[in-house]
N, CA, C and O of each residue as an XYZ file, in Angstrom:
268
protein
N       0.838     -1.171      0.000
C       0.000      0.000      0.000
C       0.885      1.237      0.000
O       1.869      1.299      0.738
N       0.554      2.188     -0.794
C       1.337      3.407     -0.912
C       0.545      4.589     -0.388
O      -0.663      4.683     -0.604
N       1.227      5.488      0.299
C       0.588      6.694      0.803
C       0.921      7.897     -0.067
O       0.729      9.037      0.357
N       1.414      7.660     -1.273
C       1.747      8.760     -2.162
C       0.489      9.575     -2.431
O      -0.563      9.033     -2.769
N       0.619     10.879     -2.276
C      -0.503     11.763     -2.528
C      -1.363     12.027     -1.307
O      -2.311     12.809     -1.383
N      -1.054     11.391     -0.180
C      -1.816     11.610      1.036
C      -0.962     12.459      1.974
O       0.251     12.265      2.055
N      -1.570     13.372      2.662
C      -0.849     14.201      3.612
C      -0.640     15.603      3.098
O      -1.406     16.084      2.262
N       0.384     16.260      3.587
C       0.606     17.666      3.298
C       1.314     17.902      1.971
O       1.379     19.043      1.514
N       1.834     16.886      1.354
C       2.662     17.096      0.179
C       1.921     17.003     -1.141
O       2.483     17.336     -2.184
N       0.694     16.565     -1.122
C      -0.107     16.544     -2.342
C       0.250     15.407     -3.279
O       0.979     14.490     -2.903
N      -0.264     15.466     -4.501
C      -0.145     14.346     -5.434
C       1.256     14.137     -5.999
O       1.507     13.113     -6.634
N       2.166     15.067     -5.789
C       3.512     14.899     -6.339
C       4.480     14.279     -5.345
O       5.680     14.231     -5.616
N       3.995     13.803     -4.202
C       4.853     13.211     -3.181
C       5.481     11.922     -3.675
O       4.947     11.256     -4.563
N       6.601     11.583     -3.103
C       7.172     10.268     -3.319
C       7.584      9.682     -1.984
O       7.398     10.324     -0.950
N       8.135      8.489     -1.978
C       8.404      7.791     -0.719
C       9.485      8.458      0.122
O       9.672      8.081      1.279
N      10.198      9.432     -0.421
C      11.247     10.101      0.333
C      10.789     11.405      0.974
O      11.507     11.976      1.794
N       9.598     11.882      0.608
C       9.079     13.126      1.164
C       8.496     12.882      2.548
O       7.984     11.797      2.825
N       8.571     13.895      3.430
C       7.888     13.773      4.720
C       6.389     13.625      4.494
O       5.827     14.284      3.620
N       5.745     12.775      5.265
C       4.320     12.554      5.057
C       3.528     12.558      6.355
O       2.325     12.299      6.346
N       4.184     12.846      7.467
C       3.510     13.055      8.740
C       3.765     14.500      9.150
O       4.664     15.157      8.626
N       2.969     14.981     10.086
C       3.082     16.390     10.455
C       2.910     16.526     11.958
O       1.948     16.006     12.525
N       3.835     17.222     12.606
C       3.730     17.520     14.025
C       3.125     18.905     14.159
O       3.761     19.903     13.820
N       1.909     18.964     14.650
C       1.237     20.242     14.820
C       1.883     21.061     15.936
O       1.823     22.290     15.910
N       2.490     20.408     16.898
C       3.147     21.099     18.000
C       4.367     21.870     17.512
O       4.570     23.022     17.895
N       5.174     21.243     16.672
C       6.399     21.862     16.158
C       6.180     22.587     14.838
O       7.038     23.351     14.396
N       5.037     22.350     14.210
C       4.760     22.888     12.881
C       5.807     22.400     11.880
O       6.384     23.185     11.127
N       6.042     21.057     11.890
C       7.062     20.456     11.026
C       6.522     19.230     10.311
O       5.780     18.436     10.887
N       6.903     19.087      9.050
C       6.653     17.857      8.305
C       7.753     16.872      8.664
O       8.924     17.242      8.742
N       7.374     15.611      8.884
C       8.326     14.586      9.289
C       8.028     13.311      8.517
O       6.865     12.956      8.325
N       9.074     12.620      8.075
C       8.920     11.352      7.359
C       8.316     10.307      8.299
O       8.585     10.315      9.500
N       7.508      9.418      7.751
C       6.833      8.418      8.581
C       7.809      7.494      9.312
O       7.460      6.955     10.362
N       9.004      7.301      8.794
C       9.970      6.442      9.483
C      10.612      7.131     10.690
O      11.226      6.464     11.523
N      10.479      8.445     10.792
C      11.081      9.165     11.908
C      10.088      9.743     12.894
O      10.484     10.370     13.876
N       8.792      9.539     12.646
C       7.791     10.191     13.492
C       7.769      9.618     14.904
O       7.483     10.356     15.847
N       8.057      8.352     15.083
C       8.037      7.776     16.432
C       9.208      8.295     17.278
O       9.044      8.524     18.476
N      10.371      8.480     16.675
C      11.481      9.046     17.449
C      11.219     10.526     17.731
O      11.652     11.038     18.763
N      10.521     11.215     16.836
C      10.140     12.602     17.087
C       9.164     12.663     18.266
O       9.288     13.518     19.143
N       8.206     11.759     18.275
C       7.254     11.690     19.388
C       7.977     11.381     20.687
O       7.642     11.945     21.728
N       8.966     10.492     20.643
C       9.738     10.147     21.837
C      10.514     11.348     22.368
O      10.700     11.481     23.578
N      10.967     12.219     21.475
C      11.665     13.429     21.912
C      10.722     14.324     22.724
O      11.130     14.906     23.729
N       9.466     14.432     22.291
C       8.483     15.184     23.077
C       8.267     14.512     24.425
O       8.156     15.191     25.445
N       8.205     13.188     24.438
C       8.002     12.447     25.688
C       9.161     12.671     26.655
O       8.941     12.866     27.850
N      10.405     12.646     26.142
C      11.576     12.871     26.999
C      11.567     14.266     27.613
O      12.054     14.461     28.726
N      11.014     15.237     26.887
C      10.952     16.615     27.381
C       9.648     16.893     28.142
O       9.384     18.029     28.533
N       8.837     15.847     28.348
C       7.540     15.968     29.032
C       6.654     17.025     28.390
O       6.014     17.813     29.086
N       6.619     17.040     27.052
C       5.787     17.982     26.296
C       4.611     17.244     25.669
O       4.775     16.151     25.127
N       3.450     17.831     25.742
C       2.305     17.297     24.998
C       2.560     17.538     23.514
O       3.208     18.518     23.145
N       2.056     16.654     22.668
C       2.212     16.870     21.228
C       1.007     16.311     20.480
O       0.306     15.422     20.963
N       0.791     16.852     19.301
C      -0.282     16.405     18.418
C       0.337     16.118     17.055
O       1.017     16.964     16.474
N       0.088     14.902     16.556
C       0.705     14.446     15.312
C      -0.375     14.001     14.338
O      -1.311     13.290     14.704
N      -0.225     14.434     13.093
C      -1.089     13.960     12.012
C      -0.296     12.914     11.232
O       0.753     13.214     10.661
N      -0.806     11.693     11.215
C      -0.121     10.590     10.549
C      -0.481     10.531      9.071
O      -1.438     11.167      8.629
N       0.287      9.770      8.317
C       0.107      9.687      6.868
C      -1.229      9.078      6.465
O      -1.680      9.279      5.338
N      -1.868      8.338      7.363
C      -3.168      7.744      7.040
C      -4.333      8.684      7.362
O      -5.496      8.312      7.201
N      -4.019      9.913      7.821
C      -5.054     10.895      8.088
C      -5.446     11.022      9.547
O      -6.140     11.970      9.917
N      -5.011     10.079     10.393
C      -5.333     10.166     11.820
C      -4.580     11.333     12.459
O      -3.420     11.583     12.129
N      -5.232     12.036     13.360
C      -4.580     13.056     14.169
C      -4.694     12.611     15.617
O      -5.795     12.406     16.129
N      -3.540     12.462     16.278
C      -3.505     11.924     17.628
C      -2.776     12.907     18.534
O      -1.704     13.408     18.195
N      -3.379     13.176     19.699
C      -2.745     14.017     20.714
C      -2.189     13.126     21.816
O      -2.857     12.204     22.285
N      -0.968     13.413     22.219
C      -0.294     12.667     23.275
C      -0.079     13.584     24.463
O       0.411     14.703     24.314
N      -0.448     13.106     25.649
C      -0.289     13.886     26.868
C       0.931     13.369     27.625
O       0.845     12.391     28.368
N       2.058     14.032     27.430
C       3.281     13.648     28.115
C       3.629     14.599     29.252
O       4.569     14.330     30.000
N       2.905     15.694     29.405
C       3.258     16.678     30.410
C       3.034     16.147     31.834
O       3.614     16.671     32.786
N       2.219     15.138     31.979
C       1.970     14.576     33.297
C       2.835     13.369     33.632
O       2.688     12.785     34.706
N       3.741     12.985     32.723
C       4.564     11.797     32.948
C       5.827     12.149     33.720
O       6.317     13.277     33.665
N       6.335     11.172     34.430
C       7.584     11.345     35.178
C       8.553     10.247     34.791
O       8.156      9.213     34.253
N       9.818     10.478     35.067
C      10.840      9.469     34.754
C      10.801      8.324     35.715
O      11.593      7.390     35.594
C-alpha cells in the first residue's frame, strides 16, 4: 500500500518526502522518523499532536509523565 498523494505534500509526493506532520512543532516529518520525534516530546515531558500519513490526528499527553 502506498501513501503517495496523502498528507501535506499533495499528489507529487514520493516515498522520500515527509508525510507526517507535528502540529506542536509545525514540522513535516517522514513516517519512518515520526516515532522518534514523538519520543523526543516524551523525553521533554511535552504534549504533542501528530497527524499521521493515514489521516489520523492523535494528541499525546506527556506533560503529566515522570521518569
